[in-house]
SEVEXDREN-860229 format. One record per residue: residue in one letter; x, z, y of N, C-alpha, C, CB in turn. Coordinates in nm, 4 decimals. Glycine has a CB too. Layout:
SEVEXDREN-860229
resn/nX/nZ/nY/caX/caZ/caY/cX/cZ/cY/cbX/cbZ/cbY
A/X/Z/Y/X/Z/Y/X/Z/Y/X/Z/Y
...
end
This chain:
SEVEXDREN-860229
resn/nX/nZ/nY/caX/caZ/caY/cX/cZ/cY/cbX/cbZ/cbY
M/7.4488/12.5617/5.9925/7.5127/12.4392/5.9507/7.6474/12.4171/6.0187/7.4223/12.3234/5.9781
N/7.6495/12.4156/6.1517/7.7721/12.3907/6.2257/7.8325/12.5195/6.2792/7.7459/12.2947/6.3395
E/7.8363/12.6208/6.1996/7.8948/12.7461/6.2426/8.0461/12.7349/6.2467/7.8522/12.8598/6.1505
I/8.1031/12.7962/6.3479/8.2486/12.7948/6.3623/8.3044/12.9139/6.2862/8.2916/12.7989/6.5130
T/8.3957/12.8839/6.1984/8.4595/12.9917/6.1234/8.5694/13.0540/6.2092/8.5175/12.9392/5.9885
E/8.6135/13.1678/6.1653/8.7196/13.2368/6.2379/8.8470/13.1530/6.2414/8.7477/13.3731/6.1743
D/8.8788/13.0869/6.1301/8.9984/13.0016/6.1249/8.9867/12.8849/6.2223/9.0207/12.9488/5.9821
T/8.8701/12.8245/6.2277/8.8493/12.7123/6.3200/8.8631/12.7604/6.4638/8.7102/12.6474/6.2980
Y/8.8072/12.8759/6.4930/8.8166/12.9332/6.6268/8.9632/12.9580/6.6649/8.7360/13.0646/6.6346
R/9.0385/13.0186/6.5747/9.1791/13.0482/6.6017/9.2589/12.9189/6.6234/9.2400/13.1298/6.4856
K/9.2292/12.8181/6.5423/9.2985/12.6899/6.5559/9.2669/12.6268/6.6925/9.2581/12.5935/6.4407
L/9.1406/12.6263/6.7304/9.1018/12.5699/6.8591/9.1639/12.6484/6.9744/8.9495/12.5682/6.8725
K/9.1663/12.7796/6.9629/9.2244/12.8641/7.0661/9.3738/12.8345/7.0806/9.2017/13.0130/7.0333
R/9.4426/12.8189/6.9702/9.5861/12.7883/6.9726/9.6103/12.6517/7.0380/9.6449/12.7905/6.8286
E/9.5260/12.5531/7.0049/9.5399/12.4201/7.0640/9.5166/12.4234/7.2150/9.4422/12.3226/6.9981
V/9.4205/12.5024/7.2586/9.3938/12.5157/7.4020/9.5130/12.5805/7.4718/9.2653/12.5987/7.4265
E/9.5678/12.6845/7.4124/9.6825/12.7520/7.4717/9.8033/12.6588/7.4790/9.7176/12.8777/7.3915
E/9.8254/12.5798/7.3755/9.9359/12.4839/7.3764/9.9141/12.3779/7.4842/9.9507/12.4171/7.2381
A/9.7911/12.3321/7.4996/9.7601/12.2329/7.6023/9.7833/12.2908/7.7421/9.6145/12.1843/7.5880
K/9.7455/12.4164/7.7631/9.7682/12.4812/7.8921/9.9175/12.4925/7.9211/9.7027/12.6205/7.8948
T/9.9937/12.5317/7.8204/10.1382/12.5455/7.8366/10.2007/12.4106/7.8715/10.2021/12.6028/7.7082
E/10.1603/12.3071/7.8017/10.2134/12.1728/7.8280/10.1758/12.1262/7.9689/10.1608/12.0724/7.7229
A/10.0547/12.1549/8.0112/10.0112/12.1175/8.1463/10.0933/12.1918/8.2517/9.8606/12.1475/8.1651
E/10.1212/12.3198/8.2277/10.2024/12.3971/8.3210/10.3444/12.3419/8.3292/10.2055/12.5443/8.2795
R/10.4003/12.3022/8.2141/10.5340/12.2419/8.2125/10.5353/12.1108/8.2911/10.5803/12.2173/8.0673
A/10.4343/12.0288/8.2699/10.4258/11.9007/8.3403/10.4123/11.9232/8.4907/10.3067/11.8178/8.2878
K/10.3328/12.0197/8.5303/10.3159/12.0513/8.6731/10.4477/12.0978/8.7323/10.2073/12.1595/8.6933
G/10.5195/12.1815/8.6583/10.6500/12.2283/8.7057/10.7492/12.1143/8.7219/10.7064/12.3314/8.6101
A/10.7495/12.0221/8.6252/10.8387/11.9067/8.6332/10.8025/11.8186/8.7526/10.8328/11.8250/8.5030
L/10.6736/11.7979/8.7746/10.6281/11.7183/8.8889/10.6697/11.7847/9.0201/10.4745/11.6997/8.8846
D/10.6484/11.9146/9.0305/10.6880/11.9871/9.1516/10.8380/11.9754/9.1766/10.6483/12.1346/9.1409
Q/10.9154/11.9845/9.0696/11.0603/11.9740/9.0823/11.1003/11.8340/9.1287/11.1285/12.0074/8.9486
L/11.0375/11.7316/9.0725/11.0688/11.5950/9.1140/11.0286/11.5692/9.2585/10.9995/11.4953/9.0226
L/10.9135/11.6194/9.2985/10.8714/11.6031/9.4377/10.9687/11.6720/9.5333/10.7298/11.6591/9.4575
A/11.0175/11.7896/9.4961/11.1148/11.8607/9.5794/11.2450/11.7811/9.5885/11.1419/12.0023/9.5227
Q/11.2862/11.7234/9.4774/11.4094/11.6438/9.4755/11.3940/11.5181/9.5611/11.4467/11.6052/9.3308
I/11.2783/11.4525/9.5510/11.2523/11.3326/9.6318/11.2526/11.3682/9.7801/11.1171/11.2680/9.5922
K/11.1935/11.4820/9.8133/11.1895/11.5249/9.9537/11.3303/11.5541/10.0040/11.0997/11.6498/9.9704
E/11.4092/11.6227/9.9233/11.5448/11.6595/9.9638/11.6346/11.5371/9.9777/11.6052/11.7568/9.8633
E/11.6301/11.4469/9.8799/11.7217/11.3333/9.8783/11.6789/11.2185/9.9695/11.7353/11.2825/9.7385
F/11.5483/11.1969/9.9819/11.5012/11.0789/10.0546/11.4088/11.1116/10.1714/11.4302/10.9871/9.9602
G/11.3760/11.2373/10.1915/11.2907/11.2756/10.3029/11.1452/11.2355/10.2859/11.3432/11.2162/10.4277
C/11.1003/11.2165/10.1626/10.9624/11.1766/10.1360/10.8825/11.2988/10.0900/10.9569/11.0634/10.0291
S/10.7643/11.3153/10.1477/10.6851/11.4325/10.1124/10.5752/11.4027/10.0115/10.6245/11.4911/10.2357
S/10.5636/11.2757/9.9695/10.4621/11.2412/9.8707/10.5102/11.1230/9.7874/10.3271/11.2085/9.9391
L/10.4423/11.1009/9.6765/10.4778/10.9863/9.5927/10.4507/10.8550/9.6648/10.4004/10.9905/9.4609
K/10.3462/10.8525/9.7477/10.3137/10.7318/9.8238/10.4288/10.6967/9.9186/10.1819/10.7512/9.9032
E/10.4818/10.7974/9.9871/10.5960/10.7749/10.0760/10.7187/10.7306/9.9968/10.6278/10.9023/10.1559
A/10.7387/10.7892/9.8798/10.8542/10.7540/9.7962/10.8442/10.6092/9.7490/10.8643/10.8489/9.6748
K/10.7240/10.5649/9.7117/10.7063/10.4259/9.6698/10.7342/10.3309/9.7850/10.5645/10.4034/9.6161
A/10.6876/10.3663/9.9051/10.7131/10.2822/10.0225/10.8627/10.2768/10.0515/10.6363/10.3354/10.1461
K/10.9312/10.3904/10.0405/11.0757/10.3961/10.0625/11.1482/10.3112/9.9589/11.1260/10.5419/10.0570
L/11.1029/10.3178/9.8338/11.1633/10.2373/9.7280/11.1497/10.0887/9.7583/11.0992/10.2697/9.5929
E/11.0310/10.0462/9.8005/11.0104/9.9058/9.8350/11.1005/9.8642/9.9507/10.8636/9.8805/9.8707
E/11.1143/9.9521/10.0491/11.2012/9.9233/10.1639/11.3467/9.9074/10.1190/11.1901/10.0355/10.2698
L/11.3929/9.9995/10.0348/11.5313/9.9935/9.9870/11.5552/9.8718/9.8990/11.5662/10.1203/9.9101
E/11.4563/9.8344/9.8169/11.4713/9.7152/9.7337/11.4775/9.5894/9.8196/11.3557/9.7049/9.6332
A/11.3988/9.5853/9.9262/11.4026/9.4704/10.0172/11.5395/9.4609/10.0847/11.2904/9.4813/10.1239
K/11.5945/9.5750/10.1272/11.7274/9.5762/10.1873/11.8331/9.5301/10.0873/11.7611/9.7162/10.2391
K/11.8191/9.5753/9.9625/11.9144/9.5360/9.8583/11.9094/9.3854/9.8364/11.8848/9.6103/9.7260
D/11.7880/9.3299/9.8278/11.7725/9.1859/9.8069/11.8302/9.1075/9.9241/11.6246/9.1501/9.7870
S/11.8057/9.1547/10.0454/11.8580/9.0885/10.1646/12.0110/9.0914/10.1651/11.8028/9.1555/10.2918
A/12.0677/9.2057/10.1313/12.2133/9.2182/10.1271/12.2721/9.1278/10.0185/12.2540/9.3649/10.1026
A/12.2053/9.1177/9.9045/12.2541/9.0321/9.7968/12.2510/8.8852/9.8397/12.1698/9.0527/9.6690
E/12.1455/8.8457/9.9096/12.1367/8.7075/9.9585/12.2473/8.6781/10.0595/11.9989/8.6816/10.0222
K/12.2713/8.7716/10.1524/12.3768/8.7534/10.2512/12.5133/8.7441/10.1839/12.3755/8.8680/10.3524
Y/12.5345/8.8263/10.0838/12.6605/8.8231/10.0106/12.6792/8.6877/9.9427/12.6654/8.9364/9.9066
Q/12.5757/8.6403/9.8747/12.5852/8.5113/9.8055/12.6146/8.3982/9.9041/12.4550/8.4819/9.7288
K/12.5490/8.4013/10.0184/12.5710/8.2983/10.1197/12.7153/8.3039/10.1706/12.4716/8.3154/10.2371
A/12.7617/8.4247/10.2022/12.8984/8.4401/10.2521/13.0001/8.3999/10.1457/12.9232/8.5848/10.2968
F/12.9719/8.4330/10.0209/13.0628/8.3975/9.9120/13.0704/8.2462/9.8947/13.0179/8.4633/9.7810
K/12.9569/8.1790/9.9030/12.9556/8.0328/9.8917/13.0314/7.9692/10.0079/12.8106/7.9799/9.8876
E/13.0123/8.0232/10.1276/13.0855/7.9713/10.2430/13.2354/7.9923/10.2255/13.0373/8.0387/10.3723
Y/13.2743/8.1068/10.1762/13.4135/8.1369/10.1505/13.4721/8.0374/10.0491/13.4281/8.2813/10.0997
Q/13.3979/8.0176/9.9396/13.4463/7.9259/9.8362/13.4611/7.7841/9.8895/13.3517/7.9265/9.7165
S/13.3630/7.7389/9.9644/13.3703/7.6006/10.0149/13.4818/7.5865/10.1169/13.2361/7.5582/10.0777
K/13.5126/7.6905/10.1924/13.6157/7.6832/10.2917/13.7559/7.6943/10.2322/13.5946/7.7899/10.3930
W/13.7734/7.7786/10.1335/13.9066/7.8082/10.0824/13.9389/7.7448/9.9476/13.9227/7.9543/10.0715
K/13.8506/7.6690/9.8909/13.8830/7.6040/9.7630/13.9015/7.4580/9.7802/13.7761/7.6291/9.6604
end
């Protein structure tokens, strides 16, 4: 009843091979991104990179607040 025909087998085999190829490509891309993150930011894992991102965003927000405060002081003093 549920016999696999040769065509079905070939189709399934091709799909498995395509899935393996796609997985290998994704792994290569991930490895490349991890190497780039390590080189540019000194992070050896995604967890470290996320922590670094949060740290940099906090610094950016702090700098933006300081800028806004200084700009308002400048405007009130010189206008």
